[in-house]
C-alpha positions in Angstrom: 13.6 -6.1 -15.3 16.7 -5.8 -13.1 16.9 -5.8 -9.9 17.9 -2.4 -8.9 17.4 -0.5 -4.8 16.3 3.5 -3.7 16.0 4.6 -0.9 12.2 5.6 0.2 11.9 9.7 1.5 9.1 9.9 2.0 8.7 6.9 5.0 9.3 7.1 8.3 9.8 4.0 10.5 7.7 3.5 14.1 8.5 1.5 16.8 6.2 -0.3 18.6 6.6 -2.2 22.3 5.6 -4.0 25.3 2.9 -6.6 26.6 0.3 -6.4 25.0 1.3 -4.8 21.8 0.0 -7.7 19.7 -3.5 -7.4 21.2 -3.6 -3.4 21.0 -3.3 -3.2 17.1 -5.4 -6.9 16.3 -8.9 -5.4 17.2 -8.0 -2.5 15.7 -6.5 -2.9 12.0 -7.4 -4.0 9.2 -4.9 -7.2 8.9 -5.2 -9.4 11.0 -1.7 -10.3 13.2 -1.6 -14.2 13.9 1.1 -14.7 10.3 2.6 -12.1 11.9 6.5 -13.4 12.8 9.7 -13.1 12.4 9.1 -14.8 9.3 6.2 -12.6 8.4 5.2 -9.2 7.2 2.2 -7.9 6.6 -0.1 -5.2 5.4 -2.6 -3.5 7.2 -4.6 0.0 7.6 -5.7 1.6 10.6 -9.8 3.8 9.9 -12.1 5.7 10.8 -14.7 4.2 13.0 -17.2 5.5 9.0 -14.5 3.1 8.0 -12.2 6.0 5.4 -8.9 5.4 5.3 -6.6 6.8 7.8 -2.8 5.4 7.5 -1.8 1.5 5.6 1.2 1.0 6.7 3.8 -2.7 6.7 3.7 -4.5 9.7 7.5 -6.9 11.0 8.2 -8.4 14.7 11.8 -7.7 15.6 12.3 -10.0 18.7 9.1 -9.0 21.3 8.8 -5.5 19.5 7.2 -4.4 15.9 8.8 -1.6 12.9 6.5 0.4 11.2 7.3 1.2 7.8 5.0 4.2 7.4 4.0 7.0 5.5 6.5 9.9 7.1 4.8 13.5 6.6 1.9 11.5 9.0 3.9 9.0 11.5 3.0 11.6 13.9 -1.0 11.4 13.6 -0.5 7.9 13.9 1.1 7.9 16.9 -1.4 10.6 18.6 -4.2 8.7 16.8 -3.0 5.5 18.6 -2.1 6.3 21.9 -5.7 8.5 21.8 -6.7 4.3 21.8 -3.7 3.2 24.7 -5.6 3.5 27.6 -4.7 1.0 29.6 -2.5 -1.1 27.6 1.0 -1.8 28.0 2.4 -0.4 24.8 4.9 2.5 23.9 5.0 3.8 20.3 8.6 5.2 19.4 9.1 7.4 15.8 13.1 6.1 15.1 12.7 7.9 11.6 16.1 10.4 12.5 18.2 7.0 12.9 16.2 4.6 10.5 15.4 4.5 7.3 13.4 1.9 4.4 14.6 0.9 1.2 13.5 -0.8 -2.1 14.5 -3.8 -4.0 12.6 -4.2 -6.8 13.1 -5.9 -10.3 14.4 -9.8 -11.0 15.6 -11.6 -8.4 15.4 -9.8 -5.9 14.0 -12.7 -3.2 16.9 -15.0 -4.5 19.8 -12.3 -4.2 18.4 -11.7 -0.7 17.8 -15.4 0.7 13.9 -15.1 1.4 12.4 -17.5 0.4 8.2 -17.9 1.2 6.4 -15.6 -1.4 5.0 -12.4 -0.6 5.5 -11.1 2.9 8.6 -14.0 4.2 10.5 -11.8 6.8 13.8 -12.3 7.9 16.4 -10.2 10.7 18.9 -8.7 7.9 22.0 -7.3 10.0 20.2 -4.2 12.8 17.0 -4.3 10.7 14.3 -6.5 9.1 13.9 -7.3 5.3 10.8 -8.4 3.5 9.1 -9.8 0.3 6.1 -6.7 -0.1 2.9 -9.0 1.2 0.7 -7.8 -1.2 1.6 -9.0 -3.7 4.2 -11.5 -5.9 6.3 -10.3 -7.1 6.0 -6.5 -5.6 9.7 -7.1 -4.6 10.9 -6.4 -0.8 11.6 -3.8 1.6 14.5 -3.5 4.5 13.9 -1.6 7.7 17.7 -0.5 9.2 19.4 1.8 10.8 20.7 4.4 8.5 23.3 3.3 6.5 23.2 -0.1 6.7 20.0 -0.7 4.2 21.6 0.4 0.7 24.8 -0.7 2.3 23.7 -4.4 2.6 21.6 -4.2 -0.7 24.9 -3.3 -2.4 26.9 -5.4 -0.8 23.7 -8.9 -1.7 25.3 -7.5 -5.8 21.7 -5.4 -5.8 22.4 -2.2 -8.0 21.4 1.0 -6.6 18.0 3.3 -8.0 16.6 5.4 -7.8 13.3 6.5 -6.2 10.6 7.4 -9.6 11.9 4.4 -10.6 10.6 2.2 -7.8 6.9 4.6 -8.3 7.0 2.7 -11.6 7.4 -0.9 -11.0 5.1 0.2 -7.9 2.3 1.3 -10.7 3.2 -0.6 -12.7 1.7 -3.1 -10.5 -1.5 -1.3 -10.1 0.0 -1.1 -5.8 -1.3 1.8 -4.6 0.6 4.6 -2.9 0.3 6.7 0.8 -1.7 9.4 0.5 -1.7 10.4 -2.9 -3.9 7.2 -3.9 -5.4 6.7 -1.1 -7.0 9.6 0.1 -7.5 10.5 4.1 -10.7 11.1 4.9 -12.2 9.6 2.4 -11.4 6.7 0.4 -12.8 3.5 1.1 -10.3 0.4 1.0 -12.4 -2.1 -0.9 -12.9 0.5 -3.3 -8.8 1.2 -3.5 -8.0 -2.9 -3.4 -6.8 -3.8 0.0 -9.6 -6.3 0.2 -6.9 -8.0 -2.9 -3.9 -6.9 -2.1 -3.6 -8.6 1.4 -4.4 -5.6 4.0 -8.0 -6.5 4.5 -9.2 -9.6 6.7 -12.7 -10.4 6.7 -12.8 -13.4 9.4 -10.6 -11.5 11.8 -13.0 -10.5 14.9 -13.3 -6.6 14.9 -11.7 -3.7 13.9 -12.3 0.4 13.8 -14.2 1.6 10.5 -15.6 -2.8 10.1 -18.7 -2.4 10.2 -18.9 -0.2 6.6 -16.4 -1.5 5.1 -17.5 -5.3 5.5 -20.8 -4.2 4.1 -19.7 -2.5 1.1 -18.1 -6.3 0.9 -21.2 -8.6 1.3 -24.2 -6.5 -0.2 -21.8 -5.0 -3.6 -21.3 -2.1 -3.5 -18.3 -1.3 -4.6 -19.0 2.1 -6.5 -15.7 2.9 -7.6 -12.0 1.1 -8.2 -9.1 2.4 -8.9 -7.6 0.9 -11.8 -4.4 1.1 -13.2 -4.1 3.3 -16.7 -1.6 4.2 -19.5 -1.6 8.0 -20.3 -1.0 9.0 -23.9 0.5 12.5 -24.3 1.3 14.4 -20.7 1.0 13.1 -17.7 -2.5 14.7 -16.2 -1.1 16.5 -12.4 -3.5 14.6 -9.1 -6.5 15.4 -8.7 -7.3 16.0 -12.8 -11.2 14.4 -14.2 -11.0 11.9 -17.1 -13.6 12.2 -19.0 -15.5 10.3 -22.0 -17.3 13.1 -24.4 -17.3 15.8 -21.7 -18.3 13.0 -19.4 -16.4 12.9 -16.5 -15.8 9.2 -15.6 -12.9 8.7 -13.2 -9.9 10.8 -11.7 -6.3 10.8 -12.4 -4.1 10.3 -9.2 -1.0 9.4 -9.2 1.2 8.5 -12.2 4.9 8.4 -13.1 5.3 8.8 -17.3 2.9 6.9 -18.8 1.6 4.5 -16.4 -0.5 6.1 -13.4 -3.9 4.7 -11.2 -7.4 7.0 -11.0 -9.9 6.2 -9.4 -13.0 5.2 -11.6 -16.3 5.7 -10.9 -18.3 1.7 -12.8 -21.0 2.6 -13.5 -19.6 5.9 -15.7 -17.0 3.2 -17.1 -20.1 1.0 -18.2 -21.9 3.7 -19.3 -19.1 4.8 -21.3 -18.6 1.4 -23.1 -16.1 -0.3 -21.0 -12.3 -0.3 -20.7 -11.9 0.0 -23.9 -13.0 3.6 -24.4 -10.3 6.1 -24.9 -10.5 9.2 -21.7 -9.2 12.3 -21.9 -7.7 14.8 -19.6 -6.0 17.7 -21.4 -4.2 16.5 -24.2 -4.1 13.0 -23.5 -4.6 10.9 -24.2 -6.0 7.7 -20.7 -6.7 3.6 -21.9 -8.6 2.2 -18.0 -6.5 -1.8 -17.3 -6.5 -4.4 -15.5 -4.8 -5.3 -13.4 -2.9 -8.4 -13.9 -2.9 -9.5 -10.0 -7.6 -8.2 -10.3 -9.9 -10.9 -9.0 -13.5 -8.4 -9.1 -16.0 -7.5 -11.4 -16.1 -5.3 -13.0 -20.1 -4.0 -12.6 -20.3 -4.4 -8.8 -22.4 -1.8 -8.3 -24.5 -3.5 -10.5 -24.6 -6.2 -8.7 
């Protein structure tokens, strides 16, 4: 795929600063921050105490401050939630979305074009902002957090052509990467069902984080009952929330989609009863085939373990 870049209008930026910012976040979020540096970005989430999804985000370091790339529509509740935990910690949280932007660069040759070496999560200063390879997955492209107008201009100067956000959406669906708010449902989704452990978003060796007990129990007792899986669509794209059926029995629920690609949350026991991945599911006039992600390192029958 030709290298392209686009603005991600659904993303916003928080600036986090203060002497206690790293220790403050370390005990809250799902990702170990020991590796976070100006040369390494990370991906993580903040959960409810019951282990349900609230927010996911990318974190990069710029000097002594952190830049957080998150879902724009939920930055205000994220800041409120963090301030609720802040107490007397020396941490300042500022929404700078009005003056900053998030861009995605995707396709072949992105790391070379940006001179970003080191694989997933590799980061560097980029003008007045930062550029980093997507920490979730090798080959998932790069992200740029920069003052408004600067990111796109620098990417164009690097020889990367402009594209559309819909093209990036199609690209990330091909990699089975969940999108905040569409594939991850607030106060409902579980991190392991959403594959965040395999997308470098959950660490089990870091110590405590909010919601750790339920998340760890799900992992170590093999209680993963559902999985977010990529889907190939033949026919009209089903709306999010549409049941995907085999012989009138619901096996999965549609999440986000674009063209002939989508993601679906799949009940593993029902998928097994229906005959596994080879079965054709229906949603109105559409036929849907569930797939395994290329990077998958999990068994679809964990629920029977």
